[in-house]
C-alpha positions in Angstrom: 65.6 53.2 -136.1 68.5 55.0 -134.6 68.7 59.5 -135.0 70.6 61.7 -133.4 68.9 65.1 -133.3 70.7 67.6 -132.7 68.2 71.0 -131.8 68.9 73.5 -128.7 65.5 74.9 -128.3 64.5 72.4 -126.5 60.8 72.8 -127.1 61.6 71.9 -130.3 63.7 69.0 -129.1 61.3 67.9 -127.0 58.1 67.8 -128.7 60.6 66.0 -132.0 61.7 63.1 -129.5 58.7 62.7 -127.9 56.9 62.3 -131.2 59.4 60.5 -133.3 60.0 58.2 -130.1 56.1 57.6 -130.4 56.8 56.1 -133.8 59.0 53.9 -132.2 62.6 55.7 -133.1 65.1 55.2 -130.6 66.5 59.2 -130.2 69.6 60.6 -128.7 69.6 64.0 -128.5 72.6 66.8 -128.3 72.1 70.5 -127.1 74.5 72.1 -129.2 77.1 71.9 -132.7 80.0 70.3 -130.6 78.6 68.0 -128.5 76.3 66.7 -131.5 80.0 66.0 -133.6 81.1 64.4 -130.6 78.2 62.1 -130.6 78.1 61.6 -134.5 81.8 60.7 -135.1 81.9 58.0 -132.0 78.4 56.3 -132.8 76.9 54.8 -135.6 73.1 56.8 -136.2 70.8 55.9 -139.5 69.9 60.0 -139.0 71.1 62.8 -138.6 68.6 65.5 -137.3 70.9 68.4 -137.4 69.0 72.8 -136.5 71.1 75.0 -138.4 71.4 77.9 -135.6 73.9 75.3 -132.6 75.6 76.9 -130.5 79.4 76.8 -130.2 79.2 75.4 -133.5 77.5 75.8 -136.1 74.8 72.9 -137.7 76.3 73.4 -141.3 79.5 73.1 -139.6 79.0 70.1 -138.0 77.6 68.4 -141.4 80.8 69.7 -143.4 83.1 68.0 -140.5 81.4 64.7 -140.9 81.9 64.9 -144.6 85.9 65.7 -144.4 85.9 62.8 -142.1 83.9 60.3 -144.8 80.8 60.1 -141.8 78.5 59.0 -145.2 75.6 58.8 -142.3 72.2 60.9 -143.8 71.5 64.3 -142.6 68.6 66.0 -142.3 68.6 70.2 -141.8 66.6 71.7 -139.9 66.1 75.5 -139.7 63.9 78.9 -139.6 65.7 80.0 -142.6 63.5 79.6 -145.7 65.7 81.1 -148.6 67.3 79.6 -151.0 70.9 80.2 -150.8 71.2 78.7 -147.3 69.5 75.5 -148.7 72.5 75.6 -151.8 74.6 76.0 -148.6 73.5 73.5 -146.8 72.6 70.8 -149.2 76.7 71.7 -151.1 77.7 71.1 -147.4 77.1 67.8 -147.7 73.7 67.7 -146.3 71.2 65.1 -148.2 67.6 67.1 -147.4 66.6 70.6 -145.5 63.1 71.0 -143.7 62.2 74.6 -143.4 60.5 75.5 -139.6 57.9 75.5 -138.7 57.2 72.1 -140.1 54.5 69.6 -140.6 55.6 66.0 -138.1 54.0 63.9 -141.2 56.7 65.4 -143.7 59.5 65.4 -141.2 58.6 61.3 -141.0 58.3 60.3 -144.4 61.8 62.2 -145.5 62.9 60.4 -142.5 61.8 56.8 -143.7 63.1 58.4 -147.2 66.9 59.3 -145.8 67.1 55.6 -143.8 66.9 53.9 -146.9 68.5 55.4 -148.9 71.7 55.5 -146.4 70.6 51.4 -146.3 71.0 51.2 -149.7 67.0 50.3 -149.6 65.2 50.6 -152.9 62.7 53.1 -152.8 60.2 50.6 -154.4 58.3 48.7 -151.7 58.0 44.8 -152.4 55.0 44.1 -154.6 54.3 41.5 -152.9 53.8 41.6 -148.5 53.4 38.6 -146.9 53.7 37.9 -143.1 52.5 35.0 -141.3 49.2 33.2 -143.4 49.0 36.6 -145.0 49.4 37.4 -148.2 48.9 40.7 -150.3 49.7 41.2 -154.2 49.8 45.0 -153.9 49.6 45.6 -157.8 46.2 43.1 -158.1 44.9 44.4 -154.7 44.5 40.6 -153.4 44.9 39.8 -150.5 44.8 35.9 -149.0 44.6 34.5 -146.1 45.9 31.0 -145.5 45.8 30.7 -149.6 42.0 32.2 -149.5 41.0 35.5 -151.1 39.5 37.9 -148.4 37.1 41.1 -149.4 38.3 44.3 -148.3 37.5 47.4 -149.4 40.0 49.8 -150.5 40.3 52.1 -147.6 40.2 48.6 -145.6 43.6 47.0 -147.8 45.2 50.1 -147.3 44.8 49.7 -143.3 46.2 46.4 -143.1 49.4 47.1 -145.6 50.0 49.9 -143.5 50.2 47.5 -140.5 51.7 44.4 -142.3 54.4 46.4 -143.9 55.4 47.1 -139.6 54.7 44.2 -137.8 55.5 44.8 -134.0 55.4 49.6 -135.4 52.9 50.7 -132.7 50.8 53.2 -134.8 48.7 56.7 -133.2 45.7 56.6 -134.5 46.3 60.1 -135.8 48.8 58.6 -138.1 46.5 55.9 -139.7 44.1 58.4 -140.6 46.5 60.7 -142.5 48.1 58.0 -144.6 44.3 56.4 -145.1 42.7 58.5 -145.0 44.8 61.7 -146.0 43.5 63.9 -143.1 45.5 64.8 -139.6 43.3 64.0 -136.5 39.6 64.5 -135.4 38.6 64.8 -131.8 35.2 63.3 -133.1 35.9 60.7 -135.4 36.6 57.3 -134.9 36.5 56.0 -138.0 39.6 54.1 -137.4 38.6 52.1 -134.8 35.6 51.5 -137.1 37.4 50.4 -139.6 40.0 48.1 -137.4 36.9 46.3 -136.3 36.0 45.7 -139.7 39.3 44.2 -140.9 39.7 41.9 -137.6 36.3 40.5 -138.5 37.4 39.8 -142.2 40.2 38.8 -141.4 39.0 36.4 -138.5 41.5 37.9 -135.9 39.8 38.2 -132.3 40.2 41.0 -130.3 42.3 39.8 -127.6 44.0 37.1 -128.9 44.5 37.9 -132.8 46.9 39.9 -134.6 45.8 43.9 -134.2 46.6 44.6 -130.3 44.9 48.2 -129.0 47.4 50.5 -127.7 44.7 51.8 -125.3 44.6 55.7 -125.5 47.2 56.0 -128.5 46.7 53.3 -131.6 47.4 50.1 -132.8 50.2 47.3 -133.8 50.0 44.5 -135.9 51.9 41.6 -133.5 51.9 38.4 -136.1 50.7 34.9 -133.8 50.8 32.2 -137.0 
């Protein structure tokens, strides 16, 4: 997914950019409203992330000018202001969503994914059946088939498999897996993700070196279908 991040705070910009790139996004950064407006008009992006308080041209003005120019790219506003009037002004000015600083990175990812689906006209409902290579998941019945044969998985093993299969080729950090499957943030003392990856490899008959789940050293895992 291609993103444009317009943020004048170098520390925030660096943090957001590194985090998004680690999740597989391509991020272009601009540090003022004029540069951001120019890039947003000249190039195509899936989502624009605009800080409200920008030098040269405010995020609100950038948003208004883009909408006036009929640029329909979804826009997420970032700001330290948390007043209802500010939110209403941003939304009425053409923004699609609004996130207040400081924000949880997982929430930022969720909002970006939702905006990207909306911008591309995707259904918000996930597909009922997920099929990758010789693996098939029926999400309504939570049945998993490998080469047409059922595989018995625990609830957490199933959720982990569903997460990895939903985005083949994408690297998932251990922190993101913990948050998505177990619902809590990273704990440096837990190896629960690694334990469940080993269990899943065993039940799906995926070899550590040649199988589907690749270990990304010191980071996380990526699903690479080999069949």
